[in-house]
C-alpha positions in Angstrom: -17.6 54.7 -22.2 -18.9 51.8 -21.5 -22.1 50.1 -23.7 -25.2 49.8 -22.3 -25.3 45.8 -21.9 -22.0 44.8 -22.9 -20.3 42.3 -20.5 -16.7 41.4 -19.3 -15.1 38.8 -20.5 -13.7 36.2 -18.1 -10.5 35.0 -17.9 -10.8 31.5 -17.0 -8.0 30.3 -14.5 -6.5 27.2 -14.4 -5.1 25.0 -11.5 -3.0 22.0 -11.7 -1.7 19.8 -10.0 1.9 19.7 -8.7 3.7 16.9 -10.8 4.6 13.9 -8.3 7.9 12.7 -7.4 8.7 8.7 -6.8 10.7 8.0 -3.6 12.3 5.0 -4.2 14.5 2.8 -1.3 17.6 0.4 -3.0 18.3 -2.2 -0.9 21.7 -3.0 0.6 24.0 -5.4 2.6 24.3 -3.2 5.7 21.3 -1.1 6.7 19.3 -3.0 8.7 15.8 -3.7 7.9 14.7 -2.3 11.2 16.0 0.7 10.7 13.8 1.0 7.0 10.8 0.1 8.8 11.6 3.4 11.3 12.6 5.1 8.3 9.2 4.2 6.8 7.3 4.6 10.3 8.4 8.1 11.3 9.1 10.2 8.6 6.8 8.9 5.3 4.1 7.9 8.2 3.4 4.7 7.0 1.6 2.2 9.5 4.0 -0.6 11.2 2.0 -2.7 8.7 2.6 -0.7 5.1 6.9 -0.1 6.7 7.3 -3.5 7.2 5.6 -4.8 3.6 7.2 -2.0 2.0 10.5 -2.8 3.3 10.0 -6.6 2.1 9.5 -5.5 -1.3 12.9 -3.2 -0.9 15.2 -6.3 0.4 13.3 -8.9 -2.2 13.2 -6.8 -5.1 16.5 -4.7 -4.6 14.3 -1.4 -5.0 10.8 -0.2 -4.2 9.0 3.2 -4.3 7.8 3.8 -1.0 5.8 6.9 -1.6 4.6 9.8 -4.1 4.8 13.2 -3.4 4.9 16.7 -4.8 8.6 17.9 -5.3 9.0 19.7 -2.3 7.5 17.0 0.0 9.3 14.7 -1.5 12.5 15.9 -1.5 12.6 16.8 2.1 11.6 13.2 2.8 14.9 11.9 1.3 17.2 14.5 2.8 16.1 13.7 6.5 16.3 10.0 5.4 19.7 10.4 4.4 20.5 12.6 7.6 19.2 9.8 9.6 20.9 7.0 7.6 24.0 9.0 7.8 24.2 9.5 11.2 23.6 5.5 12.7 26.3 5.2 9.7 24.3 3.3 7.1 25.3 3.5 3.2 21.0 3.9 2.7 20.1 4.8 -0.6 17.2 7.1 -1.5 16.0 8.4 -4.7 13.3 10.5 -6.1 12.3 10.9 -9.7 9.2 12.0 -11.6 6.6 9.8 -11.2 
């Protein structure tokens, strides 16, 4: 029997942001700068200017974070970049790590 005037307790639902992962590109002596720029534009959806700036950061610093995404997106983009590099015959190295 329900008690008149009683209220039901509301459960609080907390939504959590998905964990983010950094995508890291590494410099090597064989992968062309133009290839890296193309990957950044076509797979990571960077503008030409952003792609060239990131490519130079990778070239000069040895590695650079080129994006921060939820795991599924980061893994998909890393996989696509690796596949494209393999097809082109480049020893391109790209990884992801938790941000």
